[in-house]
Structures are given as structure tokens and as C-alpha cells.
PDB file of N, CA, C and O in Angstrom:
ATOM      1  N   MET A   1       0.384  -1.614   0.027  1.00  0.00           N
ATOM      2  CA  MET A   1       0.148   0.205  -0.035  1.00  0.00           C
ATOM      3  C   MET A   1       0.692   1.115  -0.062  1.00  0.00           C
ATOM      4  O   MET A   1       1.814   1.015   0.434  1.00  0.00           O
ATOM      5  N   THR A   2       0.411   2.156  -0.468  1.00  0.00           N
ATOM      6  CA  THR A   2       1.148   3.709  -0.396  1.00  0.00           C
ATOM      7  C   THR A   2       0.407   4.617   0.406  1.00  0.00           C
ATOM      8  O   THR A   2      -0.724   5.077   0.244  1.00  0.00           O
ATOM      9  N   LEU A   3       1.418   4.826   1.478  1.00  0.00           N
ATOM     10  CA  LEU A   3       0.427   6.252   2.630  1.00  0.00           C
ATOM     11  C   LEU A   3       1.195   7.775   2.003  1.00  0.00           C
ATOM     12  O   LEU A   3       2.241   7.948   1.378  1.00  0.00           O
ATOM     13  N   THR A   4       0.520   8.384   2.319  1.00  0.00           N
ATOM     14  CA  THR A   4       0.950  10.059   2.446  1.00  0.00           C
ATOM     15  C   THR A   4       1.014  10.280   3.548  1.00  0.00           C
ATOM     16  O   THR A   4       0.003  10.665   4.136  1.00  0.00           O
ATOM     17  N   VAL A   5       2.214  10.116   4.213  1.00  0.00           N
ATOM     18  CA  VAL A   5       2.621  10.494   5.722  1.00  0.00           C
ATOM     19  C   VAL A   5       2.988  12.381   5.769  1.00  0.00           C
ATOM     20  O   VAL A   5       3.884  12.928   5.127  1.00  0.00           O
ATOM     21  N   HIS A   6       2.007  13.066   6.709  1.00  0.00           N
ATOM     22  CA  HIS A   6       2.325  14.259   6.872  1.00  0.00           C
ATOM     23  C   HIS A   6       3.510  14.298   7.765  1.00  0.00           C
ATOM     24  O   HIS A   6       3.857  13.333   8.445  1.00  0.00           O
ATOM     25  N   LEU A   7       4.122  15.449   7.742  1.00  0.00           N
ATOM     26  CA  LEU A   7       5.663  15.752   8.364  1.00  0.00           C
ATOM     27  C   LEU A   7       5.734  16.889   9.061  1.00  0.00           C
ATOM     28  O   LEU A   7       5.796  17.759   8.192  1.00  0.00           O
ATOM     29  N   PHE A   8       5.765  17.460  10.221  1.00  0.00           N
ATOM     30  CA  PHE A   8       5.626  18.750  11.335  1.00  0.00           C
ATOM     31  C   PHE A   8       6.915  18.409  11.788  1.00  0.00           C
ATOM     32  O   PHE A   8       7.517  17.374  12.071  1.00  0.00           O
ATOM     33  N   ALA A   9       7.202  19.947  11.756  1.00  0.00           N
ATOM     34  CA  ALA A   9       8.281  20.903  12.556  1.00  0.00           C
ATOM     35  C   ALA A   9      10.104  20.143  12.055  1.00  0.00           C
ATOM     36  O   ALA A   9      10.680  20.210  10.969  1.00  0.00           O
ATOM     37  N   ARG A  10      10.557  19.475  13.380  1.00  0.00           N
ATOM     38  CA  ARG A  10      11.950  19.234  12.766  1.00  0.00           C
ATOM     39  C   ARG A  10      11.656  18.425  11.724  1.00  0.00           C
ATOM     40  O   ARG A  10      12.107  18.801  10.642  1.00  0.00           O
ATOM     41  N   VAL A  11      10.823  17.094  11.741  1.00  0.00           N
ATOM     42  CA  VAL A  11      11.013  16.109  10.989  1.00  0.00           C
ATOM     43  C   VAL A  11      10.597  16.779   9.564  1.00  0.00           C
ATOM     44  O   VAL A  11      11.339  16.404   8.656  1.00  0.00           O
ATOM     45  N   ARG A  12       9.549  17.712   9.153  1.00  0.00           N
ATOM     46  CA  ARG A  12       9.456  18.199   8.184  1.00  0.00           C
ATOM     47  C   ARG A  12      10.875  19.087   7.159  1.00  0.00           C
ATOM     48  O   ARG A  12      11.081  19.343   5.973  1.00  0.00           O
ATOM     49  N   GLU A  13      11.481  19.273   8.301  1.00  0.00           N
ATOM     50  CA  GLU A  13      12.692  20.251   8.226  1.00  0.00           C
ATOM     51  C   GLU A  13      13.940  19.365   7.227  1.00  0.00           C
ATOM     52  O   GLU A  13      14.582  19.610   6.206  1.00  0.00           O
ATOM     53  N   LEU A  14      13.831  18.277   8.159  1.00  0.00           N
ATOM     54  CA  LEU A  14      15.163  17.552   7.859  1.00  0.00           C
ATOM     55  C   LEU A  14      14.510  16.639   6.648  1.00  0.00           C
ATOM     56  O   LEU A  14      15.270  16.324   5.733  1.00  0.00           O
ATOM     57  N   ALA A  15      13.312  16.257   6.608  1.00  0.00           N
ATOM     58  CA  ALA A  15      13.118  15.298   5.269  1.00  0.00           C
ATOM     59  C   ALA A  15      13.093  16.513   4.047  1.00  0.00           C
ATOM     60  O   ALA A  15      13.855  16.121   3.162  1.00  0.00           O
ATOM     61  N   GLY A  16      12.618  17.572   3.750  1.00  0.00           N
ATOM     62  CA  GLY A  16      12.756  18.835   3.126  1.00  0.00           C
ATOM     63  C   GLY A  16      11.354  18.775   2.202  1.00  0.00           C
ATOM     64  O   GLY A  16      11.144  19.071   1.026  1.00  0.00           O
ATOM     65  N   ALA A  17      10.498  18.262   3.259  1.00  0.00           N
ATOM     66  CA  ALA A  17       8.839  18.108   2.527  1.00  0.00           C
ATOM     67  C   ALA A  17       7.970  18.165   3.231  1.00  0.00           C
ATOM     68  O   ALA A  17       8.253  17.494   4.223  1.00  0.00           O
ATOM     69  N   ASP A  18       6.855  18.667   3.330  1.00  0.00           N
ATOM     70  CA  ASP A  18       5.446  18.663   3.893  1.00  0.00           C
ATOM     71  C   ASP A  18       4.936  16.960   4.016  1.00  0.00           C
ATOM     72  O   ASP A  18       4.813  16.344   5.075  1.00  0.00           O
ATOM     73  N   THR A  19       4.762  16.579   3.036  1.00  0.00           N
ATOM     74  CA  THR A  19       4.569  15.420   2.982  1.00  0.00           C
ATOM     75  C   THR A  19       5.617  13.916   1.910  1.00  0.00           C
ATOM     76  O   THR A  19       6.292  14.129   0.902  1.00  0.00           O
ATOM     77  N   VAL A  20       5.457  12.919   2.402  1.00  0.00           N
ATOM     78  CA  VAL A  20       6.393  12.257   1.677  1.00  0.00           C
ATOM     79  C   VAL A  20       5.121  10.688   1.354  1.00  0.00           C
ATOM     80  O   VAL A  20       4.220  10.289   2.091  1.00  0.00           O
ATOM     81  N   SER A  21       5.529  10.204   0.118  1.00  0.00           N
ATOM     82  CA  SER A  21       4.898   9.050  -0.308  1.00  0.00           C
ATOM     83  C   SER A  21       5.290   7.382   0.445  1.00  0.00           C
ATOM     84  O   SER A  21       6.418   7.003   0.130  1.00  0.00           O
ATOM     85  N   VAL A  22       4.787   6.751   1.035  1.00  0.00           N
ATOM     86  CA  VAL A  22       5.603   5.574   1.911  1.00  0.00           C
ATOM     87  C   VAL A  22       5.048   3.988   1.536  1.00  0.00           C
ATOM     88  O   VAL A  22       3.846   3.885   1.783  1.00  0.00           O
ATOM     89  N   GLU A  23       5.476   3.121   1.159  1.00  0.00           N
ATOM     90  CA  GLU A  23       5.455   2.235   0.256  1.00  0.00           C
ATOM     91  C   GLU A  23       5.624   0.851   1.477  1.00  0.00           C
ATOM     92  O   GLU A  23       6.765   0.487   1.760  1.00  0.00           O
ATOM     93  N   LEU A  24       4.340   0.120   2.170  1.00  0.00           N
ATOM     94  CA  LEU A  24       4.443  -0.601   3.228  1.00  0.00           C
ATOM     95  C   LEU A  24       3.377  -1.797   2.377  1.00  0.00           C
ATOM     96  O   LEU A  24       2.459  -1.792   1.557  1.00  0.00           O
ATOM     97  N   PRO A  25       4.074  -2.634   3.069  1.00  0.00           N
ATOM     98  CA  PRO A  25       3.025  -4.274   2.710  1.00  0.00           C
ATOM     99  C   PRO A  25       1.500  -3.945   3.555  1.00  0.00           C
ATOM    100  O   PRO A  25       1.198  -3.078   4.376  1.00  0.00           O
ATOM    101  N   ALA A  26       0.942  -4.757   3.105  1.00  0.00           N
ATOM    102  CA  ALA A  26      -0.534  -5.055   3.685  1.00  0.00           C
ATOM    103  C   ALA A  26      -0.442  -5.189   5.073  1.00  0.00           C
ATOM    104  O   ALA A  26      -1.020  -4.238   5.599  1.00  0.00           O
ATOM    105  N   ALA A  27       0.035  -5.959   5.897  1.00  0.00           N
ATOM    106  CA  ALA A  27      -0.114  -6.062   7.109  1.00  0.00           C
ATOM    107  C   ALA A  27       0.841  -4.989   7.753  1.00  0.00           C
ATOM    108  O   ALA A  27       1.434  -5.415   8.744  1.00  0.00           O
ATOM    109  N   ALA A  28       1.077  -3.873   7.450  1.00  0.00           N
ATOM    110  CA  ALA A  28       1.998  -2.810   8.047  1.00  0.00           C
ATOM    111  C   ALA A  28       1.192  -2.339   9.180  1.00  0.00           C
ATOM    112  O   ALA A  28       0.005  -2.070   9.363  1.00  0.00           O
ATOM    113  N   THR A  29       2.677  -2.338  10.133  1.00  0.00           N
ATOM    114  CA  THR A  29       2.225  -1.741  11.628  1.00  0.00           C
ATOM    115  C   THR A  29       2.980  -0.314  11.826  1.00  0.00           C
ATOM    116  O   THR A  29       3.815  -0.323  10.922  1.00  0.00           O
ATOM    117  N   VAL A  30       3.091   0.634  12.379  1.00  0.00           N
ATOM    118  CA  VAL A  30       3.355   2.003  12.927  1.00  0.00           C
ATOM    119  C   VAL A  30       4.959   1.571  13.029  1.00  0.00           C
ATOM    120  O   VAL A  30       5.796   2.394  12.659  1.00  0.00           O
ATOM    121  N   ALA A  31       5.373   0.298  13.522  1.00  0.00           N
ATOM    122  CA  ALA A  31       6.620   0.239  13.791  1.00  0.00           C
ATOM    123  C   ALA A  31       7.476   0.043  12.682  1.00  0.00           C
ATOM    124  O   ALA A  31       8.626   0.481  12.641  1.00  0.00           O
ATOM    125  N   ASP A  32       6.671  -0.922  11.348  1.00  0.00           N
ATOM    126  CA  ASP A  32       6.899  -0.546  10.351  1.00  0.00           C
ATOM    127  C   ASP A  32       7.251   0.699   9.372  1.00  0.00           C
ATOM    128  O   ASP A  32       8.185   0.858   8.587  1.00  0.00           O
ATOM    129  N   LEU A  33       6.226   1.461   9.692  1.00  0.00           N
ATOM    130  CA  LEU A  33       6.328   2.745   8.922  1.00  0.00           C
ATOM    131  C   LEU A  33       7.503   3.256   9.779  1.00  0.00           C
ATOM    132  O   LEU A  33       8.431   3.310   8.971  1.00  0.00           O
ATOM    133  N   ARG A  34       7.937   3.635  10.903  1.00  0.00           N
ATOM    134  CA  ARG A  34       8.865   4.284  11.372  1.00  0.00           C
ATOM    135  C   ARG A  34      10.302   3.452  10.413  1.00  0.00           C
ATOM    136  O   ARG A  34      11.318   3.967   9.945  1.00  0.00           O
ATOM    137  N   ARG A  35       9.981   2.471  10.403  1.00  0.00           N
ATOM    138  CA  ARG A  35      11.474   1.763   9.873  1.00  0.00           C
ATOM    139  C   ARG A  35      11.934   2.221   8.486  1.00  0.00           C
ATOM    140  O   ARG A  35      13.054   2.447   8.028  1.00  0.00           O
ATOM    141  N   ALA A  36      10.432   2.296   7.855  1.00  0.00           N
ATOM    142  CA  ALA A  36      10.372   2.708   6.081  1.00  0.00           C
ATOM    143  C   ALA A  36      11.083   3.826   5.997  1.00  0.00           C
ATOM    144  O   ALA A  36      12.165   3.888   5.414  1.00  0.00           O
ATOM    145  N   LEU A  37      10.305   5.158   6.799  1.00  0.00           N
ATOM    146  CA  LEU A  37      10.925   6.290   7.058  1.00  0.00           C
ATOM    147  C   LEU A  37      12.029   6.252   7.468  1.00  0.00           C
ATOM    148  O   LEU A  37      12.578   7.190   6.889  1.00  0.00           O
ATOM    149  N   ALA A  38      12.974   5.632   8.300  1.00  0.00           N
ATOM    150  CA  ALA A  38      13.983   5.670   8.651  1.00  0.00           C
ATOM    151  C   ALA A  38      15.412   5.344   7.667  1.00  0.00           C
ATOM    152  O   ALA A  38      16.515   5.883   7.570  1.00  0.00           O
ATOM    153  N   ASP A  39      14.767   4.209   7.036  1.00  0.00           N
ATOM    154  CA  ASP A  39      15.509   3.537   5.584  1.00  0.00           C
ATOM    155  C   ASP A  39      15.512   4.458   4.726  1.00  0.00           C
ATOM    156  O   ASP A  39      16.635   4.629   4.253  1.00  0.00           O
ATOM    157  N   ARG A  40      14.736   5.122   4.324  1.00  0.00           N
ATOM    158  CA  ARG A  40      14.448   6.373   3.119  1.00  0.00           C
ATOM    159  C   ARG A  40      15.355   7.885   4.038  1.00  0.00           C
ATOM    160  O   ARG A  40      16.440   8.302   3.633  1.00  0.00           O
ATOM    161  N   PHE A  41      14.913   8.253   4.786  1.00  0.00           N
ATOM    162  CA  PHE A  41      15.541   8.892   5.239  1.00  0.00           C
ATOM    163  C   PHE A  41      16.598   9.039   6.789  1.00  0.00           C
ATOM    164  O   PHE A  41      16.348   9.429   7.929  1.00  0.00           O
ATOM    165  N   PRO A  42      17.910   8.476   6.071  1.00  0.00           N
ATOM    166  CA  PRO A  42      18.387   7.790   7.092  1.00  0.00           C
ATOM    167  C   PRO A  42      19.079   9.559   8.220  1.00  0.00           C
ATOM    168  O   PRO A  42      19.969   9.251   9.012  1.00  0.00           O
ATOM    169  N   GLN A  43      18.746  10.888   8.235  1.00  0.00           N
ATOM    170  CA  GLN A  43      18.841  11.828   8.981  1.00  0.00           C
ATOM    171  C   GLN A  43      17.367  11.995  10.129  1.00  0.00           C
ATOM    172  O   GLN A  43      17.120  12.927  10.895  1.00  0.00           O
ATOM    173  N   LEU A  44      16.674  10.881   9.913  1.00  0.00           N
ATOM    174  CA  LEU A  44      15.465  11.411  10.757  1.00  0.00           C
ATOM    175  C   LEU A  44      15.545  10.231  11.574  1.00  0.00           C
ATOM    176  O   LEU A  44      14.685  10.218  12.455  1.00  0.00           O
ATOM    177  N   ALA A  45      16.387   9.141  11.551  1.00  0.00           N
ATOM    178  CA  ALA A  45      16.390   7.637  12.453  1.00  0.00           C
ATOM    179  C   ALA A  45      16.629   7.873  13.902  1.00  0.00           C
ATOM    180  O   ALA A  45      16.185   7.113  14.762  1.00  0.00           O
ATOM    181  N   GLY A  46      17.276   8.846  14.144  1.00  0.00           N
ATOM    182  CA  GLY A  46      17.360   9.174  15.950  1.00  0.00           C
ATOM    183  C   GLY A  46      16.148   9.714  16.587  1.00  0.00           C
ATOM    184  O   GLY A  46      15.781   9.411  17.722  1.00  0.00           O
ATOM    185  N   LEU A  47      15.270  10.901  15.434  1.00  0.00           N
ATOM    186  CA  LEU A  47      14.128  11.364  15.615  1.00  0.00           C
ATOM    187  C   LEU A  47      13.252  10.956  15.757  1.00  0.00           C
ATOM    188  O   LEU A  47      12.515  11.198  16.712  1.00  0.00           O
ATOM    189  N   LEU A  48      12.961   9.959  14.575  1.00  0.00           N
ATOM    190  CA  LEU A  48      11.743   9.079  14.579  1.00  0.00           C
ATOM    191  C   LEU A  48      11.742   8.458  15.967  1.00  0.00           C
ATOM    192  O   LEU A  48      10.948   9.052  16.698  1.00  0.00           O
ATOM    193  N   GLU A  49      12.213   7.712  16.413  1.00  0.00           N
ATOM    194  CA  GLU A  49      12.252   6.982  17.772  1.00  0.00           C
ATOM    195  C   GLU A  49      11.471   7.871  18.747  1.00  0.00           C
ATOM    196  O   GLU A  49      10.622   7.416  19.513  1.00  0.00           O
ATOM    197  N   ARG A  50      11.830   9.249  18.668  1.00  0.00           N
ATOM    198  CA  ARG A  50      11.049   9.984  19.995  1.00  0.00           C
ATOM    199  C   ARG A  50       9.938  10.346  19.475  1.00  0.00           C
ATOM    200  O   ARG A  50       9.091  10.700  20.295  1.00  0.00           O
ATOM    201  N   SER A  51       9.660  10.379  18.439  1.00  0.00           N
ATOM    202  CA  SER A  51       8.258  11.572  17.428  1.00  0.00           C
ATOM    203  C   SER A  51       7.431  10.465  17.675  1.00  0.00           C
ATOM    204  O   SER A  51       7.800   9.307  17.867  1.00  0.00           O
ATOM    205  N   ALA A  52       5.999  11.015  17.650  1.00  0.00           N
ATOM    206  CA  ALA A  52       4.858  10.448  17.782  1.00  0.00           C
ATOM    207  C   ALA A  52       4.133   9.853  16.528  1.00  0.00           C
ATOM    208  O   ALA A  52       4.237  10.557  15.523  1.00  0.00           O
ATOM    209  N   ILE A  53       3.678   9.114  16.441  1.00  0.00           N
ATOM    210  CA  ILE A  53       3.109   8.926  14.995  1.00  0.00           C
ATOM    211  C   ILE A  53       1.538   9.176  15.408  1.00  0.00           C
ATOM    212  O   ILE A  53       1.043   9.061  16.529  1.00  0.00           O
ATOM    213  N   ALA A  54       0.784   9.618  13.961  1.00  0.00           N
ATOM    214  CA  ALA A  54      -0.850   9.632  14.561  1.00  0.00           C
ATOM    215  C   ALA A  54      -1.383   9.291  13.257  1.00  0.00           C
ATOM    216  O   ALA A  54      -1.033   9.557  12.107  1.00  0.00           O
ATOM    217  N   VAL A  55      -2.454   8.539  13.834  1.00  0.00           N
ATOM    218  CA  VAL A  55      -3.246   7.864  12.538  1.00  0.00           C
ATOM    219  C   VAL A  55      -4.536   8.183  12.836  1.00  0.00           C
ATOM    220  O   VAL A  55      -5.033   7.860  13.915  1.00  0.00           O
ATOM    221  N   ASN A  56      -5.179   8.828  11.932  1.00  0.00           N
ATOM    222  CA  ASN A  56      -6.439   9.350  11.952  1.00  0.00           C
ATOM    223  C   ASN A  56      -7.011  10.249  12.746  1.00  0.00           C
ATOM    224  O   ASN A  56      -8.207  10.473  12.931  1.00  0.00           O
ATOM    225  N   HIS A  57      -5.764  10.905  13.345  1.00  0.00           N
ATOM    226  CA  HIS A  57      -5.641  12.268  14.167  1.00  0.00           C
ATOM    227  C   HIS A  57      -5.423  12.112  15.648  1.00  0.00           C
ATOM    228  O   HIS A  57      -5.589  12.938  16.545  1.00  0.00           O
ATOM    229  N   GLU A  58      -4.847  10.359  15.719  1.00  0.00           N
ATOM    230  CA  GLU A  58      -4.941   9.930  17.172  1.00  0.00           C
ATOM    231  C   GLU A  58      -3.493   9.313  17.281  1.00  0.00           C
ATOM    232  O   GLU A  58      -2.843   8.819  16.360  1.00  0.00           O
ATOM    233  N   PHE A  59      -3.133   9.447  18.587  1.00  0.00           N
ATOM    234  CA  PHE A  59      -1.502   8.882  18.683  1.00  0.00           C
ATOM    235  C   PHE A  59      -1.588   7.327  18.659  1.00  0.00           C
ATOM    236  O   PHE A  59      -2.453   6.735  19.305  1.00  0.00           O
ATOM    237  N   ALA A  60      -0.545   6.603  17.796  1.00  0.00           N
ATOM    238  CA  ALA A  60      -0.822   5.544  17.803  1.00  0.00           C
ATOM    239  C   ALA A  60       0.430   4.443  18.019  1.00  0.00           C
ATOM    240  O   ALA A  60       1.456   4.482  17.340  1.00  0.00           O
ATOM    241  N   PRO A  61       0.200   3.542  18.982  1.00  0.00           N
ATOM    242  CA  PRO A  61       1.111   2.980  19.357  1.00  0.00           C
ATOM    243  C   PRO A  61       2.185   1.987  18.208  1.00  0.00           C
ATOM    244  O   PRO A  61       1.583   1.500  17.251  1.00  0.00           O
ATOM    245  N   SER A  62       3.394   1.762  18.286  1.00  0.00           N
ATOM    246  CA  SER A  62       4.282   0.712  17.337  1.00  0.00           C
ATOM    247  C   SER A  62       3.337  -0.438  17.237  1.00  0.00           C
ATOM    248  O   SER A  62       3.276  -0.648  16.026  1.00  0.00           O
ATOM    249  N   SER A  63       2.582  -1.280  17.831  1.00  0.00           N
ATOM    250  CA  SER A  63       1.676  -2.430  17.657  1.00  0.00           C
ATOM    251  C   SER A  63       0.681  -1.898  16.726  1.00  0.00           C
ATOM    252  O   SER A  63       0.000  -2.797  16.233  1.00  0.00           O
ATOM    253  N   GLN A  64       0.323  -0.480  16.252  1.00  0.00           N
ATOM    254  CA  GLN A  64      -0.904  -0.556  15.789  1.00  0.00           C
ATOM    255  C   GLN A  64      -1.080  -0.723  14.179  1.00  0.00           C
ATOM    256  O   GLN A  64      -0.381  -0.147  13.346  1.00  0.00           O
ATOM    257  N   ALA A  65      -2.099  -1.582  13.914  1.00  0.00           N
ATOM    258  CA  ALA A  65      -1.858  -1.943  12.298  1.00  0.00           C
ATOM    259  C   ALA A  65      -2.234  -0.549  11.324  1.00  0.00           C
ATOM    260  O   ALA A  65      -2.753   0.429  11.864  1.00  0.00           O
ATOM    261  N   ILE A  66      -1.950  -0.556   9.975  1.00  0.00           N
ATOM    262  CA  ILE A  66      -2.144   0.630   9.523  1.00  0.00           C
ATOM    263  C   ILE A  66      -2.829   0.210   8.172  1.00  0.00           C
ATOM    264  O   ILE A  66      -2.312  -0.514   7.322  1.00  0.00           O
ATOM    265  N   GLU A  67      -3.997   0.747   8.116  1.00  0.00           N
ATOM    266  CA  GLU A  67      -4.855   0.367   6.845  1.00  0.00           C
ATOM    267  C   GLU A  67      -4.506   1.181   5.374  1.00  0.00           C
ATOM    268  O   GLU A  67      -3.601   2.014   5.328  1.00  0.00           O
ATOM    269  N   PRO A  68      -5.243   0.872   4.322  1.00  0.00           N
ATOM    270  CA  PRO A  68      -4.853   1.724   3.139  1.00  0.00           C
ATOM    271  C   PRO A  68      -5.902   2.900   3.687  1.00  0.00           C
ATOM    272  O   PRO A  68      -6.717   2.760   4.599  1.00  0.00           O
ATOM    273  N   ASP A  69      -5.726   3.780   3.099  1.00  0.00           N
ATOM    274  CA  ASP A  69      -6.962   5.607   2.974  1.00  0.00           C
ATOM    275  C   ASP A  69      -6.737   6.029   4.566  1.00  0.00           C
ATOM    276  O   ASP A  69      -7.687   6.258   5.314  1.00  0.00           O
ATOM    277  N   ILE A  70      -5.697   6.080   4.872  1.00  0.00           N
ATOM    278  CA  ILE A  70      -5.544   6.843   6.682  1.00  0.00           C
ATOM    279  C   ILE A  70      -4.948   7.877   6.307  1.00  0.00           C
ATOM    280  O   ILE A  70      -4.469   8.093   5.193  1.00  0.00           O
ATOM    281  N   GLU A  71      -4.957   8.691   7.414  1.00  0.00           N
ATOM    282  CA  GLU A  71      -4.326   9.809   7.234  1.00  0.00           C
ATOM    283  C   GLU A  71      -3.214   9.262   8.686  1.00  0.00           C
ATOM    284  O   GLU A  71      -3.551   8.689   9.722  1.00  0.00           O
ATOM    285  N   VAL A  72      -1.838   9.711   8.233  1.00  0.00           N
ATOM    286  CA  VAL A  72      -0.804   9.657   9.073  1.00  0.00           C
ATOM    287  C   VAL A  72       0.329  10.619   8.971  1.00  0.00           C
ATOM    288  O   VAL A  72       0.925  10.967   7.951  1.00  0.00           O
ATOM    289  N   GLY A  73       0.533  11.008  10.274  1.00  0.00           N
ATOM    290  CA  GLY A  73       1.258  12.307  10.556  1.00  0.00           C
ATOM    291  C   GLY A  73       2.311  11.856  11.351  1.00  0.00           C
ATOM    292  O   GLY A  73       2.087  11.064  12.266  1.00  0.00           O
ATOM    293  N   VAL A  74       3.469  12.281  11.103  1.00  0.00           N
ATOM    294  CA  VAL A  74       5.003  12.341  12.219  1.00  0.00           C
ATOM    295  C   VAL A  74       4.703  13.684  13.222  1.00  0.00           C
ATOM    296  O   VAL A  74       4.451  14.831  12.854  1.00  0.00           O
ATOM    297  N   ILE A  75       4.802  13.210  14.480  1.00  0.00           N
ATOM    298  CA  ILE A  75       4.617  14.925  15.108  1.00  0.00           C
ATOM    299  C   ILE A  75       6.554  14.681  16.089  1.00  0.00           C
ATOM    300  O   ILE A  75       6.818  13.709  16.797  1.00  0.00           O
ATOM    301  N   PRO A  76       7.392  15.682  15.835  1.00  0.00           N
ATOM    302  CA  PRO A  76       8.387  15.228  16.749  1.00  0.00           C
ATOM    303  C   PRO A  76       8.190  15.637  17.842  1.00  0.00           C
ATOM    304  O   PRO A  76       7.132  16.252  17.974  1.00  0.00           O
ATOM    305  N   PRO A  77       9.068  15.493  19.063  1.00  0.00           N
ATOM    306  CA  PRO A  77       8.683  16.326  20.119  1.00  0.00           C
ATOM    307  C   PRO A  77       9.312  18.070  20.352  1.00  0.00           C
ATOM    308  O   PRO A  77      10.356  18.601  19.974  1.00  0.00           O
ATOM    309  N   VAL A  78       8.320  18.514  21.018  1.00  0.00           N
ATOM    310  CA  VAL A  78       8.988  20.079  20.461  1.00  0.00           C
ATOM    311  C   VAL A  78       8.785  20.841  22.042  1.00  0.00           C
ATOM    312  O   VAL A  78       8.003  20.649  22.973  1.00  0.00           O
ATOM    313  N   SER A  79       9.883  21.762  21.809  1.00  0.00           N
ATOM    314  CA  SER A  79       9.795  22.468  23.589  1.00  0.00           C
ATOM    315  C   SER A  79       9.720  24.216  22.804  1.00  0.00           C
ATOM    316  O   SER A  79       9.889  24.843  21.757  1.00  0.00           O
ATOM    317  N   GLY A  80       9.363  24.318  24.139  1.00  0.00           N
ATOM    318  CA  GLY A  80       9.604  25.786  23.805  1.00  0.00           C
ATOM    319  C   GLY A  80       9.183  26.785  25.239  1.00  0.00           C
ATOM    320  O   GLY A  80       8.970  26.248  26.326  1.00  0.00           O
ATOM    321  N   GLY A  81       9.125  27.918  25.091  1.00  0.00           N
ATOM    322  CA  GLY A  81       9.132  28.729  26.510  1.00  0.00           C
ATOM    323  C   GLY A  81       8.475  29.887  26.650  1.00  0.00           C
ATOM    324  O   GLY A  81       8.494  30.481  27.728  1.00  0.00           O
TER     325      GLY A  81
END
């Protein structure tokens, strides 16, 4: 399946794009998505480990299955003052 993944904040900056397309097998999980993104964008590997993955606007655990035609976002940790 092909997913469009929305990238936010530092993840977007490092990837150089607001969205990316990712190919995943039919039985993929959020953990598989993290690995696919880290393989494609090695500069994101460390940040992806600490980032939240949102599936249809809800934070998702690594074990959650990914279905076709869902909305996915990568939200890195942020700090402010």
C-alpha cells in the first residue's frame, strides 16, 4: 500500500518536504512505518524513535496496524519557552 505521511516541525525540515509517500506491505504496523521512514531518510532515524505517530488524528502505538486510506502524521517532540 502507498501512504501519504504528513511531516511536522523538525521532521519536515530534515526531510525537506511537508509530505512523503511511503510503500508498506499490507499487514504493516506503525513500527514498520518508522523503519521505512528511517531507511528512506537516515537523517531522521534518531528523531523518529522519539516522535509520535498519529493515525487518523489519534496517537498510535507501534503495534497498531496501518490500513490503506488513512491519514498519518509524524509529530516530533517540541519544546518552547
